[in-house]
N, C-alpha and C positions, 0 to 999 in steps of 0.2 A: 363188706362183711369181713371180712377181718379184724379190720381199724376198729370197727364196735364193738365183735368179739372182746379184740383186744382191752377198751376199754371200758363195756362194762364188767370184765372181772379182775380188775383193779380193781374198781370200784365198789365192790362188793365183799372184796379183803380189805377195803380200808375199812374196818370193824367201829364203831367210836368209844376213845379210851379217856382215860384221864379224866378230868373234871366233865367229860359233856357227858361220860355213860357211868358216872357216880348222877351229873341230875337227870337223865330218865331214868334210870333205875330209882330214885327217887322219889320221884314223881307218880310212878309206874304205882310203885308201895301207896300213896297216899290218895292217888284218884282211882284206884282200878281192884288193887290191896295184892299182897304175894303172894297167894292160891288166885286171881282170878286171869282171865282173859283180854287179851285188845284186842282193835281189829290196828292196822300200820300200815295208813293210806299215801302213798304216793301224787302228791300234782305237781306239774312243772309248772313255775309262775313265770308272770312275767320278766323277762331279765331285760339286757341292754338294746337290745333291739326291738323292746316292746313287744313280742311276743310270749308267751307261754298258752298252757290248758284254759285256766279260765282267765285270760282279758278277753278284756271286750271285747274287741273287733276280732276276736281267733278266737272262739273257746272247742277249743277241738279234746274235747274227752277220751279217755280210755287208751292213750300210748303211755300210762305209766302202770309198776304191779303196783295193789294190795297187798296185802295179806292179814289173813283175818284166824282166829281160837291160837293165836299170839299166850305164850307164857311167858312169864318173864322169863323164864333164861335164854328162850329165843330172840329177844327186843330187840337187842340190841343186830345182831344179826340180820331181822329185817330190814329194818332202817339198813342195813347198806347194800343190802336187795334195793330194797329202795331207789337210794341212790344212782343203782346203777342198770335200772331199767327206761333212764334218759337216754341210754347206749342203746337200745333193744332196734337190731334192719331197720321194724316200722315207722318209730317214731322216730330214727334219722331222717328218713324217706319223709318222712311224711312233714318234717319240717325244712328240711330243704325244696323240697318241692312247694312249702309257703312260700319263698328267697329268705327265712330264716335261719341266723346262722348256728348251721350243727350242733357246732363246742361248743356252745352259750347257756346251751340246758341249768337253767337253777331250778332245783328238787328240792321244796318244801314237803318233809315226813310231819304227814298228825299221827297219833296216839291217843286213837277212842276206846274206853267202854266199851267191849264186846254184847253189842244185843243180839240175847236169843231171836232173833225175826219168828215167826210159827208164821207168815204172812208179809210179807215184806210190796214194793212199788216202786215206779221209775214215773212221774208228775210233769205237763207240761202244758204254762200257763197259754200257751199259743203253741198253736196248729205245727209244727214243724217242716210238715210238709210242703204247706203254701203260708201259715204266721197269721190263718184266721185267728179271730179270738175264740176259738176253743179248748175247754183243758182234757188232754188227756194223760190219758191214767194208764200205766201198762199191773199188773198185779201175777203173779205165784204166790202159789203156797212155798214157804221153808225163807229161806234169807235170800238178798239184794241180787247176790251172783250169777242166779238163776234165770231173772230177766237181765237185768246188765249184759251176761255175756247167754242170754235167748239157752240157755240150757236148761228152764224149765219150761213144762204148758203155759201157756200167758193166755189173761182174760186181757180183754181192755174194755174199758169204761171211756166213755163221753160225754163230758158237763159243762152246760149249757152258762154260761159265769152270768147272766140274767134272769131266766124264768128259776137255775140248779135244778135242773129236766136234767134225769142218768140214761144214758140208750146203753147195754152193754151188750157186747160181743163175748160169748163164754163156747169154752170149748174144755172137748172131755179131757180130764187132763191127767198120765200118768207120772208125769215127770214133775221132781220137784230138786230143791237142794240145797241139804242140811250139813250137819257138823262131822269130822272127820271122822272114820272108822276108830276103834281103837287102837294105839302106836301108830295112826296117820295123822296129816297135819293139814294136810287137802283137804278143799270142802266136796263131799262126793255126792254125790248126783242117784238119790235115791222115788223110790213107790210113794206115789201119792194114797192117802189111802181111802182103798171103797168109795168108802160111804162121802166119799170130799171131792173124788174124780167127776162128777157132774153138778155139783155148789158151785156158784158163784165166788168166788176166791173176797171177795168185796160186796155187801151190805149199799142199795142206793143207798143209804144213810153212812155209811163207810168211807162210797166215794165225795157223795157230798164234802162230807168231814175234812179228803182232804185237796182235797179242789180249795176250798176256805183256804185252808195250809198252807197250800201253793202258790196263791190269789194273796197274802199275807206275806210270805217271801217277795212275791213281788213287789208289794209297797214297798217292802222295808226298799227291796234295793232299788226301786227306777227302772227297772227295767224287765222283758220279761224271763221267767226261769225253769229248768228244769230242776229235780229236787229228787234226791232219794233219801225212801225211810221203809220202818217196819211198825208193822204193829206184833206185839209180842202176848204170850200166851193172857194176858191179862186183860186182853182187849184195850190196850196203852200202845200210843201210837209215837213213833218216833224218829224227828227228824234229820238224818243221816248226811246231808250234805245236799250242799244247793251249787249252780254253778250257771252262768247267762245265757241265757239261751239262740244261739244263732238262731238268730232273723233270715226268713227266708226273703232275696229280692224278687223284686217285682216290675213287669213289666207290661207293658201292652204286647207283647212281642203271643204269636202262636203256645197253647199250654199243653207239653209233654209230660204222658203222666209215665210213673216210673217207680217201682217198688218190688222190694223184699222177699214180702210175706211168707215166704217157702223155702225163700230160695235161700239163705243162711246158713244150712246142715251143709247145705253143699260145699263153701264159701264159709269155714267161717271165721272167726278172725281180718284179718290183710291180706287181702291176696294180690302179687304183685301182674306186673305187666308177663310177662309169662304164660304165667296160670290163667289170666286175661281173654290172653289173644286163643290159648288151647281150650278156652271155654267157649269161647264166638264160631271160633269155624266147626268147635265141636256142634251145638245146638241148632249151627244151619245147614251141617251132612244131619243130620240126623232126621230133622224135622222136614227138611225136602222129603228126604225117603219114604219118609213117612207120611206125608200131601200124598207125596205122589203112591202109592200102597190103597189111600182112602177113596183113592179114588178126582180129585182135588185135577181137573184138566194141565197139558203141560205146558199150553202156552199163556193161563193163571198163571201158576208157579214162575212166567218168563217174568210174566206183568207183575209180582210179587220179586222180583230180585233185591232188590233196593233194599223190603222189609227182609226177607231171611238173613242178611251180615244184623242186621243190629234189633236181631231178639232180644240180646242181654249189652247193659251195659257196665262203665264201670268207675264212679268217680270215687278221690279220694282213698285207696285202696279195699271198697265195695263195689262187689257186682250186684247191676239188678238185673232187676226182668225190664223192657221196654213195653210196659202194659199195651196200648194200642195197636200197637204193632202184631202186640196175641190174639188180639181180640181178633185184628182183622183176618191176620192168616187164621185159628183154631176158624173161625166164622167161617170157609168153605170150605170146610168140611159139612158134604150131607151130610149125617147123622149129630152135627152140635147140638144144635137145640134141643135133645134129649136128655145133654147135661153141661147146659151152660150155666143154670144158673147154682147149683153144686161147684163148678170150679168157678165162677168169680167168687163165690164166699170162697172160699180157698185158695185164692189169689190175690185177697186182699182188696178188692175193687167194690168199691161201695157206693151211694150218690150215683152224679153227672156221668165218676168216669164206667159205667156202665154202660153195655153196647142197647142200640136201642132198631137196631136192623134187624129181628128173626126169623127166620122160618118159622111156617106152622112147625107143631110136633107132632103132627097127622104127620104132614109129607113128610119132615125128618125122620123118622119113626117109616116107610114103608119101601123109606130106601135106604135101610138097614140090613135086610137079607143081600139086599146088592154092596151093596159093599163088604160085607162077610168074604164072596164065593172071589170082590175082585181082589182077598189081601189076601184069599187064603193060594190064591193063583197068582198072581204076581215074581215075578223072576228074583231072586235078592239080588 
């Protein structure tokens, strides 16, 4: 960690000067205008080892920094901070995990005119979970940081690439990411206007338009893509960036379903091994106690002892729920079928992942008084 901090600090101080600084500022004035604002984006490009954020074989996104609403007087510092982000601890660990030389990172910096998006999206030309050919769009009010960093409430749209049929999963939206407050430089979380809270971020026609745009980008590059873009107040759509989509490996083994539908608020960004090990222990102990209090027999808990330690998993610095084990374990609760449908929606469980073995809701309701009495009288 000390080595990473030292390298990042040295690069952050290496503000461009001379001809490079003059060229950057001239280009800013020409393309954006002296009074305009820019988005300054870092991208770890393939180096001597062939690995980089946008390489075809290993497109690992989100490890470098980008800076929005950058004015002319802050441009050179933002470029240096982009270079420095190659040595963030999470980025170095990730490269080491992938067998890449952590010191060989090469950061390209793109300077774009800042698009004042009122609605933003990320779109995939394949389902990133299993590689199936469906267009998936995540969209939110405000700028794209809300979608990418999950700081906003997000609607999801699923577009059939053959028929163009759109299926939407719309949530109640309260948060969005917007411009910095006066005197600040970083985007801020703001409230979604009340009149828009229940309105889908995209219409079906707009979702189809985004899916068509993503398909054209895929055709241009010749491989599946994920793209980021924004709608401005005039309804125009802007393509901000595109990168190869990491395709899921297919095999004939049993499928295990993982998800992070509502866990990212607890584990934002990259989680290390220590954080995961503590989380794994917490989930096992907390839910063992919950099931015990709610009337699951001790012999049943002993039989499920192999499931309890694996309720959460860890992959490439992210924490996920193992959904099949959650379904099995929660299914032991006598009253679970009263809330099963809402719980599955909250966990993002859809389609064939949904459990098929349901108790009668009448039986579940009949068990409720006994469960309440047992929980109230159970020793802590």
